[in-house]
FIZA-8442 format. One line per field, with one value per residue (C-alpha): residue number from 0; z, x, y. Coordinates in Angstrom, 1 decimal, padded with zeros to 4 digits, always signed. Each point is the difference from the previous one (the first is absolute). Layout:
seq (NUM_...);
Z (Z_...);
X (X_...);
Y (Y_...);
// end
This chain:
seq (0_1_2_3_4_5_6_7_8_9_10_11_12_13_14_15_16_17_18_19_20_21_22_23_24_25_26_27_28_29_30_31_32_33_34_35_36_37_38_39_40_41_42_43_44_45_46_47_48_49_50_51_52_53_54_55_56_57_58_59_60_61_62_63_64_65_66_67_68_69_70_71_72_73_74_75_76_77_78_79_80_81_82_83_84_85_86_87_88_89_90_91_92_93_94_95_96_97_98_99_100_101_102_103_104_105_106_107_108_109_110_111_112_113_114_115_116_117_118_119_120_121_122_123_124_125_126_127_128_129_130_131_132_133_134_135_136_137_138_139_140_141_142_143_144_145_146_147_148_149_150_151_152_153_154_155_156_157_158_159_160_161_162_163_164_165_166_167_168_169_170_171_172_173_174_175_176_177_178_179_180_181_182_183_184_185_186_187_188_189_190_191_192_193_194_195_196_197_198_199_200_201_202_203_204_205_206_207_208_209_210_211_212_213_214_215_216_217_218_219_220_221_222_223_224_225_226_227_228_229_230);
Z (-001.2_-002.6_-003.5_-000.5_+002.0_-001.9_-002.8_+002.3_+001.8_-003.2_-001.4_+002.7_-001.2_+002.9_-001.5_-003.7_-001.4_+002.2_-001.2_-000.2_+002.0_+002.8_+000.0_+000.4_+002.8_+001.8_-000.5_+001.3_+003.5_+000.0_+000.9_-000.1_+003.0_+000.4_+002.9_+001.5_+000.6_+002.6_+000.4_+001.0_-002.6_+001.3_+003.0_-000.1_+001.7_-001.1_-002.3_-003.7_-000.7_-003.1_-002.9_-000.3_-003.2_+000.1_-002.5_+001.1_+002.6_+001.6_+002.8_+002.3_+000.8_+003.4_+002.8_+003.7_+002.6_+003.6_-000.3_-003.3_-003.3_-003.6_-003.4_-002.4_-003.2_-001.4_-002.2_-002.7_-002.5_-001.5_+001.9_+002.5_+003.5_+001.9_-002.5_+001.8_+003.2_-002.1_-001.9_+003.1_+002.2_+002.4_+002.4_-001.5_+000.6_-000.5_+001.0_-002.4_+000.3_-002.4_-000.7_-001.5_-000.8_-001.9_-001.8_+000.6_-001.5_+002.3_-001.5_+002.4_+000.4_+000.0_-003.5_-001.2_+001.2_-001.6_-003.4_+000.3_+000.1_-003.2_-002.2_-001.5_-001.4_+003.4_+001.8_-002.4_+000.5_+003.8_-000.2_-002.2_+002.4_+003.1_-001.8_-000.8_+003.6_+001.2_-002.3_+001.2_+003.6_-000.9_-001.6_+002.9_+002.4_-002.1_+000.0_+003.8_+000.7_-002.6_-000.1_+002.5_+000.8_-002.3_-002.9_+000.6_-000.2_-003.1_-001.8_+001.1_-001.5_-003.2_-000.3_+000.4_-002.7_-002.4_+000.7_-000.7_-002.4_+002.1_+002.1_+002.3_+002.3_+002.0_+002.9_-000.1_+003.7_+003.2_+000.8_+003.2_-002.1_-002.5_+002.8_+001.3_-003.5_-000.5_+003.4_+001.8_+002.6_-001.1_+001.5_-002.1_-003.1_+000.6_+000.3_-003.1_-002.1_+001.2_-000.7_-003.6_-000.6_-001.3_-002.7_-001.2_+002.1_+001.5_+002.1_+000.3_+002.1_-001.7_-003.3_-000.8_-002.9_-001.5_-001.4_-001.7_-000.7_-001.2_+003.1_+002.2_-002.0_+000.4_+003.8_+000.2_-002.5_-000.8_-000.9_-002.1_+002.4_+002.8_-001.4_-002.8_+001.9_-003.1_-000.9);
X (+007.4_-002.8_+001.2_-003.0_+001.9_+003.3_-001.0_-000.8_+003.3_+002.0_-001.4_+001.7_+003.2_+001.8_-000.6_-000.7_+003.5_+001.4_+000.7_-003.1_+001.7_+000.9_-003.5_-001.5_+002.5_-001.3_-003.6_+000.6_+000.7_-002.7_-003.6_-003.1_-002.2_-003.2_-000.1_-003.1_-000.1_+002.3_+002.3_+003.6_+002.2_+003.5_+001.2_+003.0_+003.0_-000.9_+002.3_-000.8_-001.0_-002.1_-000.3_-003.7_-001.9_-003.4_-002.2_-003.4_-001.2_+002.3_+002.6_+000.9_+003.7_+000.4_+002.4_-000.3_+002.2_-000.6_-003.8_-000.1_-001.0_+000.4_-001.1_+003.0_-001.6_-003.0_+000.9_-002.5_+000.0_+002.2_+003.1_+002.6_+001.0_+002.5_+002.8_+003.0_-000.4_-000.2_+003.2_+002.0_-001.4_-000.7_-003.0_-003.0_+000.0_-003.8_-003.0_-002.8_-003.7_-002.8_-002.4_-002.5_-000.3_+003.2_+001.8_+003.7_+002.8_+002.9_+003.3_+002.7_+002.7_+002.8_-001.1_-000.1_+003.6_+001.1_-001.4_+001.4_+003.5_-000.4_-002.5_+001.5_-003.3_-001.8_+002.9_-000.2_-003.8_+000.5_+002.6_-002.4_-002.9_+002.1_+001.3_-003.6_-001.0_+003.0_-001.0_-003.6_+001.2_+002.2_-003.0_-002.3_+002.6_+000.3_-003.7_-000.1_+002.9_-000.3_-003.8_-002.6_-002.9_-002.2_+002.5_+000.3_-003.8_-000.3_+002.7_-001.5_-003.3_+001.7_+001.8_-003.4_-001.5_+002.9_-000.4_-003.7_-000.5_-003.0_-000.5_-002.2_+002.1_-001.5_+002.5_+001.2_+000.8_-001.5_+000.8_+001.7_+002.4_+000.5_+000.9_+002.6_+001.4_+000.4_+001.7_-002.8_-002.8_-003.6_-000.8_+002.8_-001.3_-003.5_+001.5_+002.1_-003.1_-001.6_+003.2_-000.2_-003.5_+001.2_+001.8_-003.1_+000.1_-003.4_-000.6_-003.1_+000.6_+002.7_-000.4_+002.3_-000.6_+002.6_-001.9_+003.0_+003.1_+002.1_-000.6_+000.8_+003.2_+001.1_-000.2_+001.4_+002.9_+000.3_+003.5_+001.0_+002.9_-002.5_-003.4_+000.9_+000.1_+000.6_+003.5);
Y (-040.4_-000.5_+000.7_+002.3_+002.6_-000.3_+002.3_+002.9_-000.4_-000.5_+003.2_+002.1_+001.7_-001.8_-003.4_+000.6_-000.5_-002.7_-003.5_-002.2_-002.8_+002.4_+001.5_-003.5_-000.7_+003.1_-001.1_-003.5_+001.2_+002.7_+000.0_+002.2_+000.8_+001.9_+002.5_+001.8_+003.7_+001.6_-003.1_+000.7_-001.5_+001.0_+002.0_+002.4_-001.6_-003.5_-002.0_+000.2_-003.5_+000.7_+002.4_+000.9_+000.6_+001.6_-001.8_+001.5_+002.4_+002.6_+000.2_+002.8_+000.4_+001.9_+000.5_+000.7_+001.7_+001.3_-000.7_+001.9_-001.6_+001.2_-001.3_-000.4_-001.3_-001.9_-003.1_-001.0_-002.9_-001.1_+001.0_-001.1_+001.0_+000.2_-000.8_+001.7_-002.1_-003.2_+000.7_+001.2_-002.8_+002.8_+000.7_+001.7_+003.8_+000.2_-002.0_-001.0_-000.7_-000.7_+002.9_-002.4_-003.6_-000.7_-002.8_-000.1_-002.1_-000.8_-000.8_-001.3_+002.7_-002.6_-001.1_+003.6_+000.5_-003.3_+000.9_+003.5_-001.5_-002.0_+001.9_+003.2_+001.3_-000.5_+001.7_+003.0_+000.2_+000.0_+002.8_+002.0_-000.5_+000.9_+003.1_+001.1_-000.6_+002.1_+002.9_-000.2_+000.2_+003.1_+001.7_-000.8_+001.4_+003.2_+000.3_-000.2_+002.2_+002.8_+000.5_+001.2_-002.3_+002.1_-000.4_-003.7_-000.5_+002.2_-002.0_-003.3_+001.1_+001.1_-003.4_-001.8_+002.4_-000.8_-003.7_-000.2_+003.0_+001.0_+003.2_-002.0_-002.2_-002.9_-000.6_-003.6_+000.1_+001.2_+003.6_-001.1_-002.1_+002.8_+002.3_-002.5_-000.5_+003.8_+000.4_+001.8_-000.6_-000.5_+003.4_+001.7_-001.8_+001.4_+003.5_-000.5_-000.9_+003.2_+001.9_-001.2_+001.3_+003.4_-002.0_-001.8_-003.2_-001.1_-003.1_-002.2_-003.0_-002.1_+001.9_+002.9_+002.4_+002.2_+002.9_+001.7_-002.2_+002.9_+002.1_-003.0_-000.7_+003.7_-000.4_-003.6_+000.5_-003.7_-001.3_-003.1_-000.4_-000.6_-000.9_-002.4_-003.2_-002.1_+001.3);
// end
């Protein structure tokens, strides 16, 4: 792997505290590859040969069953996927494809497991990241099981508002993918947007405007135990 990419990877919490010699050992067996848009990177059920790091572009994590497909998450730079399969030496539970031209670092899973066994700081960082992933999964499950489709959409918009500080939200994904991520059909998503109009939400293409944040919050009832994905 070119050393020009080392700093980006080293800056991740996962790698920032590990021994320099161990980091260099990981990088020696790693490489960077550029992928065009909509290229399949991994398929669920395959063995986890590499830990992937998104250096540029974006990646869609998705899953399929019985001719149904759902979007699980969008990975943006600089971040890893799928760590749990790498550590357990288990098959991938999700597939991944590029959403745009992307640069991906591939770190051999066997090297990650070997360094995990000898580098305490790296092992702690992995445990912390897996714990964060677990908590995020629990929050997503609560969002899906405890809220109606209208409430899920309202809270998604409020999370985007809190992230950007703007009441005008430019959707970063196609509405079809957003519907899948929120656990609804595109038709239900369209109806949900219309259902939020009494609470000040207006739609113009991919641009969403929240006219009255307090009114939307009163309806959505956001919770830090569901909507704070960073804790």
